[in-house]
N, C-alpha and C positions, 0 to 999 in steps of 0.2 A: 531724278537721277540722270546724269549725262549719258546719252546713248553712245554705244561703241561705234567707231567709224564704220560706215557701210562701204564694202568693197564695190568698186566699179566693175561690173561684170558684163561680158558680151554674151547675150542670150540669143542672138539671131539663129544660131545653129539649133539650139534646143527648141526654139519656137516652132520649128518645122518638124520636131520629133514626136508630135502627138497628132493622132488622127481623130477626126470628129465625125460621128455618125450623122448622116443626112437623110432626108425624107424623099430623095429622088429629085428634088428641085434645086439642090445645092444649098438648101437652108439647113442649118444645124437643128437637129432634134433636141439637142441638149442632153442626150443620153450619155452617161459616162462610158468612154471607150478606152481601149488599151493604147498605151504609148507605143509608137513604132518609130523606126528610123526614117530619116528623110528619104531614103531610097525605097521605102515601102515594104521593108522586111516585116513579115507577119509576126505577131506577138510570140508565137511558139518558137520562132527562130531568133528572137532577141536573146542574147546571152551575156553573161558577165558574172563577176563575183562581187557581192555587196556585203560590206561589214556594217552592221547596224548597231550603233551605240545607244544605250539608254539605261533607265533605272526603273521603269514601270511598264506593264504590270508584272512582268517577270514570268518565269516558267510555271506551268506549261502553256500559259496563254499565248505568249509571243511565238512559240513554236507552232501553235495552231494557226496563228495569222500567216506565218511563213508557208505552212502546208497549203493553206487556201490560196495564197498568192501563186504558188507553184502549179496550181491547176490551170492558171492562165499563162504563167511564164515558167514553163518547166526547165528552161535552160539558164535561168538566173538563180545562182546559189546565194542565198542570204544567210549570213552568220550573225546570230544575236550575241552581242557582248554586253553583259550587264554589270553595273557597279551599284554600290549602295547609294541611297538617296544623298546622304551627307558627303560622300566622296566624289559625286559625279562631276561637279564643277572643276575640281582640282585635277581630275583624271582626263576630262575631255579637252581642257585648254591646250595642253601640249600636243595631244593627238591631232588636233585640228591644224597643226603646223606641218603635218606630213601629207604626202600625196598617196600614201598607202596605209592600210590599217584602219581607216575610218572613211566611210562614204556617206552614210546617212546617220544623222544624230538627232536625238530628241531635244526640243526646245519648249519652253513654257512662257507664260505671260508674266509681266511685272517682275517682282523680286524673287520669284520662286526658283527652284533648281533649273539650271540650264536656261536662265532668262534670256529672251530674245534681244533685250536691250544690250546684253553683254556679249552674246555669242552670235547674234544675227549677222554681224559683219563678216563672218566666215562662211556664209551660205549664199548660194545663188538665188536669184529672183525666180520664184516658181510661177509667177503670174501668167506668162505665156503658155506654159504647159497646162495650167488649170483652165485657162480660157479656151484652149483648144479641146480639152476634154469635156467641158461642160457647156461651152457656148458663151456668147457675149454677155449673157445674163447670169453668169456663174455665181455672182455674189448673192443673188436671190435664192439660190439652191443650197447654200451653205449657211450654217449658223453664224449670225452676225458677230458674235463674240469671238469665235474662232478666227475669223478673217481679220478683224480690227486688232486683236491682241497680238497677232503674229506678223503684222505689217510694220515695217520700219522705213520711214521716208518714202512711202509709196510703193515699196517692194515687199512682196509676200515672201517672207524668209522661211516659212515652214507651213506645212499643210496640217491643219488640226485633225487628229484622229477622233476627237470628241471632247466632251466637257465632263468635269466632275463637280459635284455639289456637296457641301458640308452642311451641318446643322442637325444631323440625325444622331441618335444613339442606337447602337445595335445591341440586342439582348439575346441571351440564350433562352429560347422559349421552353426548352426541355427542363431547364433548372427552375424557371418560373412555375411551370406546371407541377414539378415535383414537390414544391413547397407551397402550392396553392396560392401563388402570388399573381397579381395583375400588373402590367406595366405602369410605372408611376406617372401621374399626370400633374401632380403638385409637388412642392418641396416637402411637405409633410409625408406624402406618399413615398417619396424617394427615401427619406430618412427611415421610414418604417420598413420598406423593402430591404434596405441595407441592414437594419437591425436583425431581421429574420435570417438573412443569409449568414451574417456573422455568427448568429446563435447556432447555426448548423455547420459552422466551419467552412463556409464558402465565401470567397471574396465577392464583394458587391460590384463596385465600379472601379475600373482601372484606367489610368492615363499616364503616359510617359511625359511627365511635366518638365523633363529636362530637354525636350525637343520642342522648341518654341513655336513652330508653325502650327502645331496642333493646339497649343494653348491659345493662339490667336483665334482659331476656329471656335473654341469654347467661349472665349470672351465675346466674339461676334454673335454667337447664339444667345448668350445671356443678354447682350445689349439689344438685340432685336426683340427679345422677350420684354425688356423694360420699355423700349421706345423704338418701334420699327423704323429703320432707315437712318437713325442718328449716327450709328457707327460709320456707315458709308459716307455720310456728310462730313464727318470728322476727317476721314482719310482724304477727302477732297478739299479740305480747308474751308468748308462751308459753315461748320460750327466748331467751336473750340473743344479741345479734349477735356477741358474743365467743366463742360456742360454737366449739370446735376444728374442727368440720366446716365452719363458715362461713369461718373463717380459711383453711382449706385451699382452699375454693372461690375465695377472693380470690387465693390463691397461684397457682392454676391459671389464673385470669383473667390475671394478670400474665404467666404463662408463654406465653400466646398471642402476646404482643408480643415477648418476649425470644427465643422459639424460632422466630420467623419465620412463624408461622401468619397473623397479621394482616399486612396489606399495609403498606408504608412510608407514613407520613403519615395513618394511619387516624384519629388524633385530630383531624385537621383536616378530615375529610370527614363528610358527612351520609349517613344511610342512604337517604333520599330527598332529592334525586335521585341523589346521587353513587354509592353502592354499587349501588343498583338499576340505574342506567344502565350501570355497569361490567359487571354480570352480563348484562344484556339485550343488550349489544353484544358479548358473548362474549369480553371481555377478561379476565374471571375465570371460574373454573369452579365456584365454590361461594359461597353467600351464606346468612346466617342470617335466614330469614324463616319465617312461620307459615302457617297454612291459608289465609290471605287470598291467598297467592301461587298457589293452585290455579287461579285464574281464567286464569292464563297458560298453562295446558295447552290452552286453547281457541285454535285457530289465529288467528282475527281479533283476539282480545284480545291475544295475544302479538305479533302483527304490529304493532298500534298501539303497544305498549310498546317494541318494538324500534325502530320509526321515531322515537319520541320520544327514544330514546337515541342516535339518529344512525346506526342500522344499517339497511342496505337488504337484508340477508341474509334467507333464508327462515327461518320459525320452526324452532327447534331442540327437541330432546327434553330436557326437564328432569324430574326426579323428586325426591320428598322422601325423605330418609334420616334415621335417628335421629342425634341428637347423639352423636359418638363417645365411647367409654368412656375418657376421658382420665384418670380417677381410678383406673382399674384395678379397679373394684369389681364390675363386671357389672351394675350398675344402669343400664339403658338404656331408651329408649322413652318417657321422661316427656313428657307434654303438659300444658300449663297454659293456661287461657283464661277469658275473660269474654264477656259480651255485647259485641259489637263496637260496635254503635250501635243506637239506636232512634229512631223518629220521634216528636217531640213537636209539639204544636200550640200556637202562640203564643196566649196569653190576649188579646193585643191584635189578633189577626188579624181582618180584616173579612170573611174567607172561611172561618169556622170549620167550617161544615157540609161544604164540599167538602174542606177540609184534613183533617178527621176521617175522611172517607171514604177518603182516600188513606192515612193512617196505619194505619187499621184493615185496609184491603185488604192492605197490605204485610206486616203482622204476624200476621194471623189467617186470611186466605183461602187456600184451597188453590192458587188460581191465582198469587197473589202469592208465596207461600212456595215454590211449585214453580219459579217464575222465579228466585228467589234460589238455590234448591238447584242448579238446572241451570247457573247461572252459575259455580258452584264457588267463589264468593267467601266464603261463610259456611256454617256448620253451621246449618240452619234452626231457627227458634224453635218452629215448629209440629211437635210430636213425630211426627205421622203422615206427614211429608213427608221423602223422601230423594231424592237425584239420580236422574233417569230416565236410566239409562246408555244406553238405546237412542237417546235424543235428544241426548245430550251428545257433540259431536264433539271429538275430541282430536287433537293434532298427531301423536302416535304411539301409538295405542290399545294395540298389542301390548305396549309397554314401560311405558305410563303408567297404564292402567286399573287394573291389580292394585295397585300401590303407592298410588294415590289412593283406591281403595275401602277399603283397609286403614286409611289415614289417617282417612277420614271415620268409619269404624266405631269406631276407637279414640278419636277425639275425642268422638264422641257418648256414649261410655261414661264419660267423666271426670265425677266427681261433686264432688270437693272439692280442686281445685288451681287457685285463682284466679290470674289474671295480674296485674291491677292493683287489683282490687276491695278488697283488704285493705291497700292502700298509700295513705295519705292524701297530700295535696299536700306537706306538710313532709317526710315520709319519702321521698317520691319525689325531691325535690331533694337530700336527704341521700345517698340511694343513688347518684344520678347523679354527685354530687361525689366520693363515695368511690371509685367506679369510675374516674373520670377521673384522680384524683390517684394512685391505685395504678398505673394504666397508664402515667402520665407519670413515675413514679419519685419523685413528690413526697410520697408516704406509703407506709409498709409495710402489708401486710395486717393486722398487729396494730394499728397505729395507726388504720387506716381503720375496722376493726370496733369499736374502742373509741369512736371518734367517732360511729358509727352508734348504738351503745348509749346514748350520752349524748343523742342526738337523740330516740331512742325514749322515754327516761325523761322528757325535757322535754315530749314530746307527751302524756304521760299514757297 
């Protein structure tokens, strides 16, 4: 996909706007420090109004980040402006043309929402600010994926908040316990679990199959179950989409619909809000979501999500499980992910100094990254930070802390299994179309994979 033109930006002033901690010899300690003005104004005196645009993770988590930021920067007012996932690109594009109303905005990797390839040209280069905050070896302190995915033509266009990984299914453990069920490990297990739930008038698995990105997640999980790594090789053009393992993955995808795993009407529903609300209101016991769903292990965050879904019940116990071994290969536990989002600073912002302070704080400071880690929404970008489990309150720690710790550790260890970073916009559309036509019976797996291969070849 052709990259958007990168603006030529003068960063000399901002390069001097960040102080670096030293050990008394003039050598950087590499400790994250606060952004200050070139005149040496203390962080508490740095002021400004910053409007922060984005679509994730949403209230009340974003407001918690802002409150933590204000402990270090009490005179910078940050206003969170949220759009829906699907509306973000259309909303942020015209806003970036103004010098007011947008100062910091979320960008992501590849073809996802707010893709840096599309919107990076409207952002300043944050490299000097990060280098000053973390030292000359700053790249070694941040997750490699977050740096490479948000760099365009050598310029760091956004600072990663952290990464998200997909490949997991979340289950309502309370419902499983109520009906004496264990999480499914095989396809037969899954079908039996669904039969029991349906017999008791409880929905089994829910997916908004009208929202293509989440369908790609499910296909990726199936493909890694069939043959680990083949899906990513196909996105890179290293194997054809007509590879028998990928044809098999599409066959299994179709089977989720014909075998009654997917709910009736799935192709007419969205993952957000439909599937999310169905799970949060406990009408369904299972949903395909990734590490970003971990935030709902926290009681007040889950309560807000449940209320938004129309439920007045108390928070329930949910846990992540591996995608079942529906291919019968024994290849389970695959996780794939990218930087979820990063904060970019608009080149047209009239509050660039305060905006840069916020972006750098979120992406490089221990305080900012700890707030992100403890929210359980992302795997932190700063390698030295992990959730402080003593401070993280869970709905049911006895049942949730072990699986969540394991998920965080496994996700942090993933090195080369991207989620969307290797899928450009054209192939993203082609994949979504292939999945929907196979699910609807409008194309066979053989036909769909041939169409995908033609699209890949056309893309070069």
